[in-house]
C-alpha positions as CSV (number, residue, x, y, z in Angstrom):
1,M,-1.5,22.1,-18.4
2,T,1.6,22.7,-16.4
3,T,0.1,21.8,-13.9
4,Y,-1.5,19.3,-14.5
5,I,1.8,17.8,-15.4
6,I,3.5,18.9,-11.7
7,R,0.5,17.0,-10.2
8,R,1.8,13.7,-12.2
9,L,5.3,14.3,-12.0
10,L,4.5,14.0,-8.1
11,I,2.8,11.0,-8.2
12,V,6.2,9.4,-9.7
13,P,8.3,9.1,-6.4
14,V,5.9,7.4,-4.8
15,L,4.7,5.1,-7.0
16,L,8.2,4.2,-7.7
17,F,8.6,3.8,-3.8
18,G,5.9,1.9,-4.4
19,V,7.3,-1.1,-6.4
20,T,10.2,-0.8,-4.5
21,I,8.3,-2.1,-1.4
22,I,6.4,-4.9,-3.6
23,I,9.8,-6.4,-4.9
24,F,11.3,-6.3,-1.8
25,G,8.1,-7.6,-0.2
26,M,8.4,-10.8,-3.5
27,L,12.1,-11.1,-1.6
28,M,10.7,-11.8,2.1
29,L,8.9,-14.0,0.7
30,L,11.5,-16.1,0.7
31,R,14.3,-17.3,4.4
32,P,17.8,-15.5,5.2
33,E,18.7,-19.1,4.5
34,E,17.3,-19.7,1.2
35,R,18.7,-16.0,0.0
36,A,22.3,-16.7,1.1
37,S,21.6,-20.1,-1.0
38,L,21.7,-17.7,-4.4
39,Y,24.9,-16.3,-3.7
40,I,26.7,-19.8,-2.6
41,R,26.9,-22.4,-5.3
42,D,27.5,-25.4,-3.6
43,Y,24.7,-24.7,-0.8
44,P,23.0,-26.5,1.5
45,R,27.1,-28.2,1.5
46,N,29.0,-25.5,3.1
47,P,26.6,-24.1,6.2
48,L,29.5,-21.8,7.3
49,A,29.4,-20.6,3.7
50,V,25.7,-19.3,4.4
51,E,26.3,-18.3,8.2
52,G,28.2,-15.6,7.0
53,V,26.8,-14.5,3.8
54,I,23.4,-13.9,6.3
55,K,25.7,-11.7,8.9
56,R,27.8,-10.6,5.9
57,Y,24.6,-9.0,4.5
58,Q,22.8,-8.6,8.0
59,L,20.6,-10.9,6.1
60,D,19.1,-12.0,10.1
61,K,18.0,-7.5,10.7
62,P,14.4,-6.1,11.1
63,I,12.7,-5.9,7.9
64,Y,12.8,-2.0,7.8
65,I,17.3,-2.3,7.8
66,Q,17.2,-5.1,5.9
67,Y,15.2,-2.7,3.2
68,W,16.8,0.3,3.8
69,N,20.7,-1.9,2.6
70,W,18.7,-3.3,0.0
71,L,17.6,-0.3,-1.2
72,V,20.9,2.5,0.2
73,G,23.9,0.0,0.1
74,D,25.0,-1.7,3.0
75,K,28.8,0.1,4.3
76,D,31.2,-2.5,4.7
77,P,32.3,-2.0,8.6
78,N,36.0,-3.2,7.4
79,T,36.8,-0.9,4.6
80,G,34.1,1.6,4.6
81,E,32.7,1.2,1.3
82,I,29.1,0.8,0.6
83,T,28.5,-1.8,-1.3
84,G,25.4,-3.0,-3.2
85,G,21.6,-0.7,-3.3
86,I,19.7,-0.7,-6.1
87,L,19.0,3.1,-5.6
88,R,23.6,3.5,-6.2
89,G,22.6,1.3,-10.0
90,N,23.2,-2.4,-8.0
91,L,20.6,-5.2,-8.8
92,G,22.5,-7.8,-8.1
93,Y,24.5,-10.2,-10.1
94,S,22.9,-12.5,-12.4
95,K,24.7,-16.3,-11.8
96,V,23.2,-17.2,-15.2
97,N,24.4,-15.2,-17.5
98,S,27.9,-14.4,-15.0
99,Q,27.6,-10.6,-14.7
100,P,26.0,-7.4,-12.7
101,V,22.0,-7.5,-13.4
102,A,22.2,-4.1,-13.9
103,E,24.8,-5.0,-16.7
104,V,22.4,-7.8,-18.1
105,I,19.8,-5.0,-18.4
106,T,22.0,-2.5,-20.1
107,D,24.2,-5.0,-22.8
108,R,20.2,-6.5,-23.7
109,F,18.0,-3.0,-23.7
110,P,19.4,-1.6,-27.1
111,A,18.1,-4.7,-28.8
112,T,14.9,-5.2,-27.3
113,L,14.5,-1.1,-27.8
114,E,15.6,-1.9,-31.7
115,L,12.5,-4.2,-31.4
116,A,10.1,-1.4,-29.7
117,I,10.7,1.1,-32.7
118,W,10.6,-0.7,-35.6
119,S,6.7,-3.3,-34.3
120,F,5.8,0.3,-32.6
121,L,5.3,2.1,-35.5
122,P,3.0,-0.4,-37.9
123,I,1.4,-1.3,-35.3
124,I,0.2,1.9,-34.0
125,G,-0.3,3.0,-37.9
126,V,-1.7,0.0,-39.2
127,G,-3.7,-0.9,-36.4
128,I,-5.4,3.1,-36.0
129,W,-6.1,2.7,-39.6
130,L,-7.8,-0.6,-40.0
131,G,-10.3,0.3,-37.2
132,I,-10.9,3.9,-39.2
133,Q,-11.5,2.6,-42.2
134,A,-13.7,-0.7,-40.3
135,A,-15.7,2.0,-38.9
136,I,-16.3,4.7,-41.8
137,N,-17.2,1.4,-44.2
138,H,-19.8,0.5,-41.6
139,N,-20.9,-3.1,-42.8
140,K,-19.1,-3.4,-45.9
141,F,-17.4,-5.3,-46.5
142,F,-13.8,-4.0,-45.5
143,D,-15.8,-3.8,-41.8
144,Q,-16.7,-7.4,-42.2
145,F,-13.4,-8.1,-44.2
146,A,-11.5,-6.0,-40.4
147,R,-14.2,-8.9,-38.2
148,V,-12.8,-12.2,-39.1
149,F,-9.1,-10.6,-39.5
150,S,-9.8,-8.8,-35.8
151,I,-11.3,-13.0,-34.6
152,V,-8.1,-14.5,-35.7
153,G,-5.7,-12.4,-34.8
154,T,-6.7,-12.0,-31.1
155,S,-7.5,-15.9,-31.1
156,F,-4.2,-16.7,-32.7
157,P,-1.3,-17.4,-30.0
158,T,1.4,-15.9,-30.3
159,F,4.3,-18.8,-30.3
160,V,1.9,-20.5,-33.1
161,F,2.2,-17.1,-35.1
162,G,5.7,-17.2,-35.0
163,L,6.7,-20.4,-35.2
164,L,4.5,-20.3,-38.6
165,V,5.9,-18.3,-40.2
166,L,9.4,-19.0,-38.4
167,M,8.6,-22.5,-40.7
168,L,7.3,-20.8,-43.6
169,F,9.8,-17.4,-44.0
170,Y,13.2,-19.3,-42.5
171,A,12.8,-22.9,-42.8
172,K,11.0,-23.0,-46.5
173,L,11.9,-20.3,-48.2
174,R,14.7,-19.4,-46.4
175,W,14.3,-15.1,-46.2
176,F,14.3,-14.1,-43.3
177,P,16.9,-15.6,-40.5
178,P,16.2,-15.9,-36.2
179,G,18.5,-14.2,-33.9
180,R,19.7,-10.6,-34.4
181,I,23.1,-10.3,-37.2
182,S,24.7,-12.5,-39.2
183,D,27.7,-14.4,-38.3
184,W,29.7,-12.7,-40.6
185,V,28.5,-9.0,-39.1
186,S,29.5,-10.6,-35.3
187,A,32.8,-11.2,-37.2
188,L,33.6,-7.8,-38.3
189,I,32.7,-6.3,-34.8
190,L,35.2,-8.8,-32.5
191,K,37.8,-7.2,-35.8
192,G,36.9,-3.4,-34.5
193,E,36.1,-3.5,-38.2
194,F,32.9,-2.0,-37.4
195,I,31.7,-0.2,-34.0
196,P,28.6,-0.5,-32.3
197,H,28.0,2.8,-30.9
198,T,24.8,2.7,-29.4
199,G,23.7,-0.7,-29.6
200,I,21.0,-0.4,-32.0
201,M,22.2,-2.4,-34.8
202,T,20.3,-1.0,-37.6
203,L,21.2,3.1,-36.3
204,D,24.5,1.6,-35.9
205,A,24.8,0.2,-39.6
206,I,24.2,4.3,-41.1
207,I,26.4,5.7,-38.3
208,N,29.0,3.4,-39.6
209,G,27.9,3.7,-43.4
210,R,27.6,0.1,-43.9
211,F,24.3,-0.5,-45.8
212,D,24.6,-4.3,-46.5
213,I,24.8,-4.4,-42.0
214,F,22.0,-2.4,-42.2
215,L,19.9,-4.5,-44.4
216,D,21.3,-7.6,-42.5
217,A,19.4,-5.8,-39.8
218,L,16.5,-5.7,-40.6
219,R,16.2,-9.3,-42.2
220,H,16.6,-10.4,-39.3
221,L,14.5,-7.9,-37.7
222,V,11.3,-8.6,-40.0
223,L,9.8,-12.2,-38.3
224,P,9.4,-10.6,-34.7
225,V,8.4,-7.2,-36.1
226,L,5.4,-9.2,-38.2
227,T,4.6,-11.4,-35.6
228,L,4.2,-8.5,-32.8
229,S,2.8,-6.1,-35.1
230,Y,-0.1,-8.8,-36.8
231,V,-1.3,-10.0,-32.8
232,N,-1.6,-6.4,-31.8
233,W,-3.6,-5.5,-34.9
234,A,-6.1,-7.0,-33.9
235,L,-6.9,-5.7,-30.2
236,F,-5.7,-2.1,-31.8
237,L,-8.1,-2.7,-34.8
238,R,-11.1,-3.5,-32.4
239,I,-10.5,-0.9,-29.6
240,T,-10.4,1.9,-33.1
241,R,-13.3,0.3,-34.2
242,S,-15.6,1.0,-31.0
243,S,-14.3,4.5,-30.5
244,M,-14.6,5.3,-33.7
245,L,-17.9,4.4,-34.4
246,E,-19.8,5.8,-30.7
247,A,-18.0,8.8,-31.7
248,L,-19.5,8.4,-35.6
249,N,-22.7,9.0,-33.2
250,Q,-22.5,11.3,-30.8
251,D,-24.5,14.4,-31.5
252,Y,-22.1,16.6,-32.4
253,M,-21.0,14.9,-35.5
254,T,-25.1,15.8,-36.7
255,T,-24.8,19.2,-35.3
256,A,-21.4,19.4,-37.2
257,K,-22.7,16.9,-40.6
258,A,-26.3,19.5,-40.5
259,K,-23.1,22.9,-40.0
260,G,-22.0,21.8,-43.5
261,V,-19.1,20.8,-42.7
262,S,-17.6,18.3,-45.1
263,S,-17.0,14.4,-43.9
264,K,-14.0,14.3,-44.4
265,D,-13.2,16.8,-41.4
266,S,-16.1,16.1,-39.4
267,I,-14.1,12.9,-38.9
268,N,-10.8,13.9,-38.6
269,K,-11.8,17.1,-36.7
270,H,-14.5,15.9,-34.6
271,A,-15.1,12.1,-34.2
272,L,-11.2,10.8,-34.7
273,P,-9.9,12.6,-31.3
274,N,-12.0,11.8,-29.4
275,A,-12.4,8.6,-30.7
276,L,-8.6,7.9,-30.3
277,I,-8.6,9.0,-26.1
278,P,-9.2,5.0,-25.2
279,V,-6.3,3.9,-27.9
280,V,-3.7,5.9,-26.3
281,T,-4.3,3.6,-22.9
282,I,-3.6,0.6,-25.2
283,A,-0.7,2.3,-26.9
284,G,0.6,3.0,-23.3
285,F,0.3,-0.7,-22.7
286,T,1.6,-1.9,-26.2
287,V,5.0,0.8,-25.4
288,I,5.2,-0.9,-22.2
289,M,5.0,-4.8,-23.0
290,L,7.5,-3.9,-25.9
291,L,10.3,-2.4,-23.5
292,G,10.1,-4.9,-20.6
293,G,10.6,-7.5,-23.4
294,V,8.6,-9.7,-25.4
295,V,9.5,-12.9,-23.6
296,I,7.4,-15.6,-26.4
297,T,8.2,-13.3,-29.3
298,E,12.1,-13.2,-28.4
299,T,12.7,-16.8,-27.7
300,I,10.7,-18.2,-30.4
301,F,13.2,-15.9,-33.2
302,S,16.6,-16.6,-30.5
303,Y,16.3,-12.2,-30.3
304,P,18.8,-11.5,-27.4
305,G,16.8,-8.6,-25.7
306,I,15.3,-8.2,-22.0
307,G,12.4,-11.0,-22.8
308,S,14.5,-14.2,-23.9
309,A,17.3,-13.0,-20.9
310,A,14.1,-12.8,-18.0
311,A,12.7,-16.4,-19.5
312,R,16.5,-17.7,-19.4
313,A,17.1,-16.3,-15.6
314,A,13.0,-17.6,-14.7
315,A,13.9,-21.6,-16.1
316,Q,16.9,-21.3,-14.4
317,L,15.5,-19.9,-11.2
318,D,17.7,-16.9,-10.7
319,V,16.0,-15.2,-8.2
320,V,17.7,-12.0,-8.2
321,T,18.0,-11.2,-12.2
322,V,14.0,-12.1,-12.3
323,L,14.2,-9.2,-9.1
324,G,16.0,-7.0,-11.5
325,F,13.8,-7.8,-14.5
326,A,10.9,-7.0,-12.3
327,I,12.2,-3.2,-11.3
328,F,13.1,-2.6,-14.3
329,N,9.7,-3.6,-15.7
330,G,8.6,-1.3,-12.9
331,V,10.3,1.8,-13.8
332,I,9.5,1.6,-17.7
333,L,5.5,1.4,-16.4
334,I,5.3,4.3,-14.3
335,F,7.0,6.7,-17.1
336,A,5.1,5.4,-19.7
337,N,1.6,6.2,-17.7
338,L,3.4,10.1,-17.3
339,V,3.4,10.2,-20.9
340,V,-0.2,8.1,-21.6
341,D,-1.6,10.7,-18.7
342,I,0.0,13.9,-21.0
343,L,-0.8,12.4,-24.1
344,Y,-4.6,12.6,-22.5
345,A,-4.5,15.7,-21.7
346,I,-3.3,17.0,-25.3
347,I,-6.2,14.9,-27.2
348,D,-8.4,15.8,-24.9
349,P,-8.7,19.6,-23.1
350,R,-11.3,18.0,-19.9
351,V,-8.7,15.9,-18.4
352,R,-6.3,18.8,-17.7
353,L,-9.5,19.8,-14.7
354,S,-9.6,15.9,-13.1
């Protein structure tokens, strides 16, 4: 097991290098003048400023020099100060948000993380449970109901379902508002009466001993969590049901029954561990999707996370910010896949030998 994990860890730097090459290659699709214009508001009316930016950041140098400067930073010939460099946490400056991209990610990620935490548990728990029950009750009423539920959920676009629940539960019933917190909570934060220690509002409410703020934050999470859960329930249901049916028809299940093993034990100890292998893969990609920011859901519900910030930057052609988010998502993808590989080895010992 240890050797397997070490091998996977050794691959991580190579994958990170590959991600930087791909992102930098996308940046190189722009001409030096176009990249310089990202830093100048009055372009193309000030060509001298463009030329100054090109010389300052060596945008006319060979590509390997540009890549090195982009990766580790560039030393100012006058002051000797090293500026830039994604390895130093400098992902560029966001014109849309009027702050460094790294700060945009730092400010927005706690909101996305909170949404991911509250969404992941119902997505995984309910989705897998539905799939298992559908497989156990194959061709019975529950299975038929689950099939219809899965088809409807798979064919329902996220933005359509999100708008429907928004119109019903907010516009009509006024139960669950969009956004992240109410105005009165924002006022408390500005006054210093509520201190957001972690940026995760439900956790901060517990730390501050404010149950009313906890309920308010929870109310704002209901609709985006419901939207993400319903769409993903259909996917997990189908994958788990198919995998579980295949496991239930294996010879080892017949052998277990012949030995007198109870139906519950044969399912939990034999069928379920094997059926969960493909589910782990889907769960890994779900984590990547949630932590990378769910653009449509966050935009519909005016939720201030990574996804909505990326959508806003893309709509206003803020290339630097979009590429910064791309790097962030690439890092999440690599480490989430690492966790999935380790879970594979835990669930199926045969993977450790591959």
